[in-house]
C-alpha positions as CSV (number, residue, x, y, z in Angstrom):
1,M,169.7,82.7,92.5
2,V,169.0,79.3,93.1
3,T,165.3,79.5,92.4
4,Q,166.2,81.7,89.0
5,T,168.2,79.0,87.8
6,S,165.7,75.9,88.6
7,S,163.2,78.0,86.7
8,M,165.5,78.3,83.8
9,V,166.8,74.6,84.0
10,N,163.1,73.7,83.8
11,S,162.0,75.6,80.6
12,G,161.4,74.0,77.5
13,I,165.2,74.6,75.8
14,G,166.7,73.8,79.7
15,T,164.9,70.7,79.8
16,S,165.9,69.1,76.6
17,L,169.3,69.8,77.9
18,F,169.4,68.7,80.8
19,K,168.0,64.8,79.6
20,T,171.8,64.7,79.3
21,K,173.7,63.9,82.4
22,W,175.8,67.1,83.7
23,E,177.7,67.4,86.9
24,L,176.1,70.7,88.3
25,G,177.7,72.0,91.6
26,I,175.6,74.9,93.3
27,N,177.9,76.8,96.3
28,K,175.6,79.1,98.2
29,F,177.2,82.0,100.2
30,T,175.1,83.8,102.9
31,F,176.4,87.3,103.6
32,E,174.9,90.4,105.5
33,N,173.9,93.1,102.8
34,T,171.9,95.8,104.5
35,E,171.9,97.9,101.2
36,G,169.9,95.6,99.3
37,I,172.8,95.3,96.3
38,Y,174.0,92.3,95.0
39,P,178.0,92.1,95.5
40,S,178.2,90.5,91.8
41,S,182.1,91.3,91.5
42,I,182.7,89.6,95.0
43,I,180.7,86.6,94.2
44,R,182.4,86.2,90.7
45,N,186.0,86.2,92.6
46,L,184.7,83.4,95.1
47,A,183.6,81.5,92.1
48,L,187.0,81.6,90.7
49,E,188.8,80.7,94.0
50,E,186.8,77.8,93.9
51,V,188.0,76.5,90.3
52,F,190.4,73.7,90.8
53,T,191.4,73.4,87.0
54,E,193.9,74.9,84.9
55,Y,191.2,77.2,83.2
56,A,187.8,78.3,83.9
57,F,184.9,79.4,81.6
58,L,183.6,82.6,82.9
59,S,179.9,83.0,81.8
60,D,176.7,83.9,83.4
61,V,174.2,81.9,84.9
62,D,171.6,82.5,82.9
63,F,173.5,80.8,79.8
64,M,173.6,77.2,78.6
65,P,176.9,76.4,77.2
66,A,176.5,73.6,74.3
67,P,177.8,70.4,75.3
68,S,180.8,70.6,73.2
69,V,182.2,73.6,75.2
70,Y,183.9,71.4,77.8
71,K,185.7,68.7,75.3
72,T,186.5,71.3,72.6
73,S,188.0,73.3,75.9
74,V,190.0,70.1,76.3
75,D,191.3,68.9,73.4
76,L,192.3,72.4,73.0
77,I,194.5,72.5,76.1
78,K,195.8,69.1,75.2
79,S,196.6,70.1,71.7
80,K,199.4,72.6,72.9
81,N,198.1,75.2,70.6
82,R,200.3,77.8,69.9
83,L,197.4,80.3,71.1
84,L,197.5,78.9,74.6
85,S,199.0,81.2,76.8
86,K,198.3,83.1,80.0
87,T,197.4,86.2,78.1
88,T,194.8,84.5,75.8
89,A,190.9,84.7,75.9
90,F,189.4,81.9,74.1
91,V,185.8,83.4,72.9
92,V,182.7,81.6,73.2
93,A,180.1,82.8,71.0
94,A,176.7,83.9,72.5
95,F,173.1,83.8,71.4
96,E,169.9,84.2,72.4
97,L,165.8,82.8,72.1
98,K,164.0,84.7,69.9
99,R,161.2,82.9,71.0
100,N,160.3,80.0,73.5
101,T,158.2,78.1,70.9
102,T,158.2,76.9,67.3
103,P,155.7,78.1,64.8
104,D,153.9,74.8,65.5
105,G,153.8,75.7,69.2
106,D,156.3,72.8,70.5
107,A,159.4,74.0,72.7
108,V,162.8,75.4,71.4
109,K,164.9,72.4,71.9
110,F,168.4,73.0,73.0
111,P,170.8,73.1,69.9
112,R,173.4,69.9,70.4
113,N,175.8,71.5,67.9
114,K,176.6,74.3,65.7
115,S,174.9,72.9,62.7
116,D,171.5,72.9,64.7
117,L,172.0,76.5,66.0
118,L,172.5,77.4,62.7
119,A,169.3,75.7,61.6
120,L,167.6,77.6,64.5
121,Q,169.1,80.7,63.5
122,N,167.9,80.3,59.8
123,S,164.7,79.7,61.2
124,T,164.5,83.1,63.0
125,L,164.7,81.0,66.5
126,I,167.7,82.4,67.7
127,Q,169.9,85.1,67.0
128,P,173.4,86.5,68.5
129,F,172.9,87.8,71.9
130,H,171.7,91.5,72.0
131,Y,171.2,91.5,68.5
132,H,168.4,93.6,68.5
133,R,169.3,96.6,70.4
134,E,170.3,99.4,68.4
135,R,173.6,99.6,70.3
136,H,174.8,95.9,70.7
137,Y,178.5,96.4,71.3
138,G,179.0,94.1,73.8
139,H,179.4,91.2,71.7
140,F,179.9,92.9,68.1
141,S,183.4,92.0,68.1
142,T,182.8,88.6,68.2
143,N,181.8,89.0,64.2
144,Y,179.2,86.4,64.2
145,E,179.0,86.3,60.1
146,A,182.7,85.1,60.4
147,W,181.6,82.8,63.3
148,N,178.9,81.1,61.0
149,I,181.3,79.7,58.4
150,A,184.6,79.5,60.8
151,K,186.2,75.9,60.9
152,T,189.4,77.6,62.7
153,T,189.7,79.7,65.3
154,Y,189.8,83.7,64.7
155,K,190.7,86.9,66.5
156,A,188.5,89.3,67.2
157,K,189.1,93.0,67.3
158,W,188.5,94.8,70.6
159,V,186.1,97.6,70.4
160,G,185.0,99.6,73.5
161,L,182.4,97.9,75.6
162,Y,183.1,94.2,74.3
163,E,181.9,91.9,76.9
164,P,182.1,88.1,75.8
165,Y,181.9,85.3,77.4
166,V,185.5,83.8,77.6
167,I,187.9,80.7,78.7
168,V,190.9,82.0,80.3
169,N,193.9,80.5,82.7
170,T,192.8,80.3,86.0
171,C,195.6,81.4,88.0
172,A,197.0,84.2,85.6
173,V,193.5,86.2,85.0
174,P,192.8,89.2,87.4
175,R,190.2,89.5,89.6
176,Y,187.1,91.3,89.1
177,N,187.2,94.8,90.5
178,K,184.9,94.6,94.1
179,A,183.8,98.3,93.8
180,F,181.3,97.5,91.3
181,V,177.8,96.2,92.9
182,G,174.7,95.2,91.4
183,R,174.4,94.7,87.5
184,Y,176.2,96.1,84.8
185,F,180.2,97.3,84.3
186,D,181.2,94.8,86.3
187,K,182.1,92.1,83.4
188,Y,183.2,94.7,81.2
189,S,185.4,96.2,83.6
190,H,186.9,92.9,83.7
191,L,187.5,92.6,80.1
192,L,188.9,96.1,80.1
193,E,191.6,95.1,82.3
194,L,192.0,92.2,80.3
195,Y,192.4,93.9,77.1
196,S,194.7,96.3,78.8
197,A,196.9,93.6,80.5
198,G,197.6,92.5,77.1
199,Y,195.2,89.8,76.6
200,E,194.2,88.7,72.8
201,F,190.9,87.7,72.2
202,W,190.5,84.2,70.1
203,V,187.3,83.1,69.0
204,L,186.2,79.4,68.9
205,P,184.2,77.9,66.0
206,N,182.5,75.5,67.1
207,V,181.0,75.8,70.5
208,F,178.5,78.8,71.8
209,V,176.3,79.4,74.8
210,V,172.7,80.3,74.9
211,H,170.3,82.8,76.9
212,L,167.9,81.2,78.5
213,P,164.6,83.3,79.5
214,H,164.0,84.4,82.7
215,E,162.6,87.5,84.5
216,N,164.7,90.9,84.5
217,Q,166.4,91.8,87.8
218,K,166.1,95.6,88.1
219,D,167.4,96.1,91.7
220,G,171.1,97.5,92.1
221,I,171.5,98.4,88.7
222,G,174.8,99.7,87.3
223,Q,176.1,101.0,90.8
224,S,179.9,100.9,91.6
225,K,181.2,102.1,95.3
């Protein structure tokens, strides 16, 4: 995982972002796993236990947040916004690269703000995450048409299989179900639990994450115990 993270950071879009100073902490966990299955939910829970802030951003290592995510989150919390609640999940819109390079052959530069991202989207270099799939329910409810023009936070309508990346209250958020291992359904089962517990999902208008290209992992797909 650390090797894969380094590879993504050193990619064209990752390199353009990391010219800015970031504080990045990586914890390495060693455990005995005789079945060769990645314990994704256990690792997510360990990460949550290491969070020392009031709110946590639940994301994946292969997504790079916009520089504005942290400041926007802090400003939102300080504002005492009426939406701040232990059962509110703030959605951060997710995007992905369609190509690593521009038509001129230059590496795509990481968008610093929403204007940059919309320009890349208009140039067909970036699109909503998994938008190319016939069934892209995972992020459909984020409503990207609304996000493109949004100036204020808006509510996302929950539908099955919705699994956005969210900012939540660290202490209140349930932990991940340890029965899920490998890939798939660990995040969705967790977000479904949030929805069942009465969480509301509100989309932030000016922040985003971008999926960085990497080799696909094919081991331990969609397994549970």
